[in-house]
C-alpha positions, 0 to 999 in steps of 0.5 A: 499500499502506497503512502499519500503523496507528500506523506513520508514514513520514517526509515526503520533505521532512524530512531525518534528521540526519546521523550522523558516521561513526566515525573515528580509529584502530580506531574500532569498537574504541577510543573515537574521542576517545582520541587527543585526550583520552588525558591525561584517560583516563590521569589519571582512571583512575589517580585512581580506582585510587589512591582505591580502593587508599587505601580498601581499605588503610584498610578491610581487614575490609570485605565484597565487596558493599559495596566493589563499590558504592563501586568503582562510585561511583568509576567514576561520579565518574572516568569521567562526573564531569559527570553528574547521578549524580556530584553530591554530593547523589546520591553522599552521599545515595544511599549514606546512604539505602541504608545506612539501609535496609539497616541497618533490614532487617538489624536486622529479620532479626536479631530473635529471631523471624527469626534462626533462620528466616533461618539455616535458610532462605537464600532468606529472606535473598536475598529480604530483600536484593532487597527492600532494593534495591527499597526503596532505589531507591524512596526514592532516586527519591522524595528525588531522591538516585538513585545506582545504585551505592548499591544495592550498599550496601543489598544488602551490609549485608543479605547480611552481617547474618547472617554477623557479630555481631548488631547494626549494622555500624558499620565498614561504614557508616563505610566507606561514608559516608566513602568517599562523602564523600571521592569527592564532595570529589575530584570537587568539587576536580577537576571543572574538570580532568576530562571525561566519558569516555563 
């Protein structure tokens, strides 16, 4: 019997790599390395919580989507600190470009020609917010500053543009950039003491 076109059966002399079986306590429920790295798990999760508590106490007037983007960056920094997405170029650059794109689109929506239409037809705001994420992804990929949580930055700035006063939301932008900078400083300072938890 012939195999379908494009389907290749492995040669009988080729051995597939041996995949280790999960081990440890409740291996299908808990991470199998938690027993040997519990101190890293505990420390890095506590650092993420402490960092976010500090930021949220400082920025009590901030909007949900923006805080979620920064919280996702904290997850990246403290759970996979050795990943490419956790490097300062990606964290700071990604949030900076996303903030720039979100601000430009928000200012366009607040123009005298569009503000009334946007306030009457919510779907235009939703489309602009989605567009800001798409443009942000493109610009991050082109400039080698890909940081997935930064998508929340541009999304948040566009969504809140018609709920606040007209103009640039400097408090949110400052919060985003200072948070990204502080996260990167913490990552650089503690990189040798943190491990990837995934």
